[in-house]
Structure formats: structure tokens, C-alpha cells
C-alpha positions in Angstrom: 0.0 0.0 0.0 2.1 2.8 -1.3 -0.4 5.6 -1.4 1.1 8.7 0.1 -1.8 10.3 1.9 -1.9 13.7 3.5 -4.6 15.2 5.7 -5.7 18.8 5.2 -7.6 20.5 8.0 -8.8 24.0 7.4 -9.0 25.7 10.9 -10.6 29.1 11.5 -9.5 31.3 14.3 -10.7 29.8 17.5 -12.0 33.1 18.7 -14.4 33.5 15.8 -15.2 29.9 15.2 -18.7 28.4 15.7 -20.5 31.7 15.3 -23.8 29.8 14.7 -23.6 28.5 18.3 -23.6 32.1 19.7 -27.1 31.6 21.2 -26.0 28.4 22.9 -22.5 29.0 24.2 -20.5 32.0 25.5 -17.6 33.2 23.4 -15.0 31.5 25.6 -17.0 28.2 25.5 -17.1 28.4 21.7 -13.4 29.0 21.6 -12.7 26.1 23.9 -15.0 23.8 21.9 -13.5 24.8 18.6 -10.0 24.2 20.0 -10.8 20.8 21.5 -12.6 19.6 18.4 -9.7 20.7 16.1 -7.2 19.0 18.4 -9.2 15.8 18.2 -9.2 16.0 14.4 -5.4 16.7 14.2 -4.7 13.8 16.5 -7.0 11.5 14.5 -4.9 12.4 11.4 -1.8 10.8 12.9 0.5 9.3 11.7 -0.3 10.8 8.3 1.3 14.1 7.3 -1.1 16.8 8.3 -1.6 20.3 7.0 -3.5 22.8 9.0 -4.6 25.7 6.8 -5.2 28.9 8.7 -4.7 32.6 8.7 -4.4 33.1 12.4 -1.1 33.2 14.3 -2.4 31.5 17.4 -3.9 28.7 15.3 -0.5 28.3 13.5 1.4 28.0 16.8 -1.2 25.6 18.1 -0.9 23.4 15.0 2.9 23.4 15.1 2.8 22.3 18.8 0.7 19.3 17.7 3.2 18.4 15.0 1.2 19.6 12.0 2.5 21.5 9.0 1.0 25.0 8.7 -0.2 26.4 5.4 -1.1 30.1 5.7 -4.0 31.1 3.5 -5.2 34.7 3.7 -8.1 34.5 1.3 -11.2 33.4 3.0 -13.2 30.4 1.8 -13.0 26.7 2.5 -12.3 25.7 -1.1 -9.4 28.1 -1.4 -8.0 26.9 1.9 -8.3 23.2 0.8 -6.6 24.1 -2.5 -3.7 25.8 -0.7 -3.3 22.7 1.5 -3.5 20.4 -1.5 -0.9 22.3 -3.4 1.5 22.2 -0.5 0.9 18.5 0.3 1.3 17.5 -3.4 4.6 19.4 -3.6 5.7 17.3 -0.6 4.9 14.1 -2.4 1.3 13.3 -1.4 -0.7 11.5 -4.0 -3.9 11.2 -2.1 -5.6 14.0 -0.2 -7.9 13.6 2.8 -9.8 16.7 3.8 -11.3 16.8 7.3 -13.3 19.5 8.9 -12.0 20.8 12.2 -15.3 20.2 14.0 -15.6 16.5 14.2 -15.6 15.7 18.0 -15.7 12.0 17.6 -12.9 11.5 15.0 -10.5 8.7 15.7 -8.8 8.0 12.4 -9.2 8.8 8.7 -7.1 6.1 7.1 -10.1 3.9 6.5 -11.7 6.4 4.1 -9.0 6.2 1.5 -9.7 4.2 -1.7 -6.8 4.4 -4.2 -7.8 6.1 -7.4 -11.3 7.0 -6.1 -13.1 9.8 -4.5 -14.6 8.9 -1.1 -17.1 11.0 0.8 -18.2 10.9 4.4 -21.4 12.9 4.6 -22.7 14.6 7.7 -25.6 13.0 9.5 -28.0 15.1 7.4 -26.5 14.0 4.0 -25.9 17.6 3.2 -22.4 18.5 4.0 -19.1 16.6 3.4 -17.3 16.0 6.7 -14.5 14.0 5.3 -13.4 13.8 1.7 -10.6 11.9 0.0 -9.4 12.1 -3.6 -6.4 11.4 -5.8 -4.1 14.5 -5.5 -3.3 14.7 -9.2 -6.9 14.3 -10.4 -9.2 16.9 -11.9 -11.3 16.7 -8.7 -12.0 20.1 -7.0 -14.0 20.8 -3.9 -17.2 22.7 -3.7 -18.0 23.2 0.0 -21.1 25.0 1.3 -24.8 24.0 1.4 -25.4 20.7 -0.4 -21.7 20.0 -0.8 -22.3 16.2 -0.5 -24.2 16.2 -3.8 -21.8 18.7 -5.4 -18.9 16.5 -4.6 -20.6 13.4 -6.1 -21.3 15.4 -9.3 -17.7 16.8 -9.5 -16.3 13.3 -9.1 -18.4 12.1 -12.0 -17.4 15.0 -14.1 -13.7 14.3 -13.3 -14.3 10.7 -14.4 -13.6 9.3 -11.0 -15.4 6.5 -9.2 -17.0 7.9 -6.1 -17.7 5.9 -2.9 -19.9 7.1 0.0 -18.8 5.9 3.4 -21.3 6.4 6.2 -19.3 6.6 9.3 -21.0 7.0 12.7 -18.0 8.7 14.3 -17.3 11.1 11.4 -20.8 12.1 10.5 -21.2 14.3 13.5 -20.0 17.8 13.1 -20.7 20.7 15.4 -22.6 23.5 13.6 -25.8 23.9 15.6 -27.3 23.6 19.0 -28.9 20.4 17.8 -25.4 18.9 17.0 -24.3 19.7 20.5 -27.3 17.9 21.9 -26.5 14.9 19.7 -22.9 14.9 20.9 -24.0 15.0 24.5 -26.4 12.1 23.8 -23.7 10.0 22.3 -21.2 10.7 25.0 -23.7 9.7 27.7 -24.4 6.5 25.8 -20.7 5.8 25.7 -20.5 6.4 29.5 -23.3 3.9 30.0 -21.5 1.3 27.9 -18.2 1.6 29.8 
């Protein structure tokens, strides 16, 4: 298995992250949540080379402390950030790219989502967003994040002539965007506590 994978994790400034949770959590709670989640995702990416794409000095320092490479991207937008990370990772020899959002609190590993020569998508639990995405680095595949990205990515894979596989992953489908997601996380964590 000689696929050289790299994980790209776009990370917003922790102080402004999770704005949609403003009604639910105080600013310092949102910051702590964003940081904890992002750390979980970076650790889940190990031992693969990991690129944190950010435009915030404190995020950059945090990423370096965790052993990640930092790609500075000033222009806002998830697709632009991913592309910056992809370019850097490809220059460093990666031939398969994994993109993971920084708000996946239950992430443990991403290696199982890679299928050589294919695009793989892990949708969020609403089958709307794409929480984890993997694709051949040198392919024509490009990302299209935003509302309905799961369907967008399936379409782009087809247009790029790539097989596309959907992986439903219980741990990776939960991202934290809304108060409802926080409730779901709490529910799952209490279920785990009961099991242990």
C-alpha cells in the first residue's frame, strides 16, 4: 500500500469559530469547543502528514505544537483553503488527499476512508455537508463546500471521471454547527459512558 496520503484540515481562528452557536454558548466556551474539536481531528490524522490551513497566528502556533504543518491562507473560503493545503501537500509528495473538517468531535482515524484512485465522501448526518473527503491529488477533482456539498462533490467526481464511494461513518458524521449537533454529541457521550 504505497499511497502517500496527506490530511488537510482548514482551521478558523478559535476566537471567531462556531458563530452559529452564539445563542447556545458563550464566546469562551465556543473557543474552547473549537480548539478541543480541532485537536481531536489533528490527533486523528496521525500518523499521516497533516496540513492545518489557517490565517491566524495563534492557530498556527497551536498546529505546530501538535506536529502539524502550517499552510497560511489569507483569502477566505473553504475551497481556497483546501486548495492551498492540497498544493503544499502535493509538492511534498502526497498523491492522495484527505480533507477533514476541524469540528468532528468523535474523529479517531481517517485512514479507512482512502480508496486508491477513487473519490470517497463521508457525509454529515443530514447527508448535506461533506465532513471528510478523500481524492487522488493529481486528479481533476476540486472541492465545492457550502450547502449541499455532498451532492456537489458526487457530481464533480463524476465530471472528473472518478469513481465515487460514499462511506457512512458513525464517528465522522457528527460535526458541530448547531445547538442540535451539541445535543447529539451529549447524547452519544452519555451512551458511551453507560456502555463503559
